C-alpha positions in Angstrom: 79.7 97.6 145.1 81.5 94.7 146.9 81.9 95.2 150.9 85.3 93.5 150.4 87.6 93.6 147.5 91.0 93.3 146.4 93.5 93.4 143.7 90.8 95.2 141.7 90.7 97.9 139.3 88.1 100.1 138.0 86.8 104.1 137.9 86.7 105.8 141.3 84.3 108.5 141.2 81.4 107.3 138.7 81.5 106.9 135.2 82.4 110.7 134.1 85.4 110.3 136.8 88.9 111.0 135.5 90.1 108.8 138.2 91.2 105.2 137.9 91.4 102.9 141.1 93.6 100.0 142.1 92.5 98.6 145.2 95.1 96.7 146.6 92.4 95.9 149.7 89.3 97.6 150.8 86.8 96.1 153.5 84.2 99.4 153.6 83.8 98.8 157.2 87.1 99.0 158.2 89.8 100.7 155.9 90.8 100.7 152.0 94.5 101.2 150.5 94.0 102.7 146.9 96.4 103.5 144.3 94.7 106.3 142.1 95.5 107.5 138.6 94.0 110.6 138.0 93.9 111.7 134.2 93.9 115.3 133.1 91.0 117.4 134.0 88.5 116.7 136.5 84.7 115.8 136.7 82.2 118.9 136.9 80.9 117.9 140.2 81.4 119.1 143.6 81.5 116.1 146.3 81.9 114.9 149.9 83.0 111.4 151.1 82.1 108.7 152.5 85.2 108.0 154.3 88.2 110.5 155.6 91.2 109.4 154.1 95.1 110.5 154.1 96.9 110.8 150.9 100.4 111.2 149.1 100.5 112.8 145.9 103.3 110.1 144.4 103.7 111.8 140.9 101.9 115.1 139.6 100.1 117.5 141.4 96.3 118.0 142.1 94.4 121.2 142.4 91.5 121.1 144.9 88.3 123.5 144.6 86.4 123.5 147.7 82.8 124.4 147.3 83.5 127.9 149.3 85.7 129.1 146.5 89.2 128.2 148.5 92.0 126.4 146.3 94.7 124.4 147.5 97.5 122.6 145.5 98.6 119.0 146.2 102.3 118.7 144.7 104.4 115.2 145.0 105.4 115.3 148.3 106.3 113.0 151.4 104.0 114.4 153.5 100.2 113.3 153.2 97.0 115.6 153.1 93.7 114.8 154.7 90.5 114.9 153.2 87.5 114.5 155.7 83.8 113.3 155.0 83.1 116.6 155.3 85.2 118.5 152.8 83.0 119.2 149.8 85.5 120.2 146.7 86.5 118.9 143.2 90.0 117.6 142.5 91.7 118.3 139.1 95.0 117.0 137.9 97.6 118.7 135.5 98.6 115.7 133.3 98.5 112.5 135.0 98.8 112.2 138.7 99.3 109.3 141.0 98.1 109.2 144.6 98.4 106.7 147.1 95.2 107.1 149.7 94.3 105.2 153.2 90.6 105.5 153.4 88.9 105.0 156.9 85.5 103.2 157.7 82.6 104.4 155.3 79.7 106.2 156.2 76.5 105.2 154.5 76.0 108.5 152.4 77.8 111.2 150.9 76.7 114.2 149.0 77.7 115.7 145.5 76.4 119.2 143.2 76.4 118.5 139.6 77.0 121.9 138.4 75.6 120.9 134.9 72.0 120.2 136.5 72.2 122.7 139.5 71.4 119.5 141.4 72.2 118.4 144.8 72.0 114.4 145.4 72.7 112.1 148.3 74.4 109.1 147.5 75.0 105.7 149.1 76.7 102.7 148.2 77.1 101.7 144.6 76.8 105.5 143.8 72.8 105.0 144.2 71.1 108.7 144.5 68.6 108.4 147.2 67.7 112.1 147.4 68.1 114.7 144.6 67.0 118.4 144.9 67.8 121.7 143.5 70.8 123.5 144.7 70.1 126.4 147.0 73.5 128.1 147.7 
């Protein structure tokens, strides 16, 4: 993953992700502006984030399922929603949804829990795992 990129297009969230990102600009130590296209469904992984972000659902709607069982629905709206680095969730789209997101500076690590393998991983830039342990929930 490059420190700075602009006007690029690729999957956001790894190869199994249902999300495509259209990067307007990303300077990871400062901020990123990305248009996200969520396809129907979700990748079966809960995750935190390397950044805080402010997002607007432009079309469609998202269902956000938190690891603690809470569920939030984000329909298309003029009002943004906040995702913090500490948010541990998975997000599903019902059909195709479009989201504009403004991300803050990236931390060096974030986490994910892969349901199929029952593994908790700590990731760093480039989605490289630096630690993998069994889930103790």
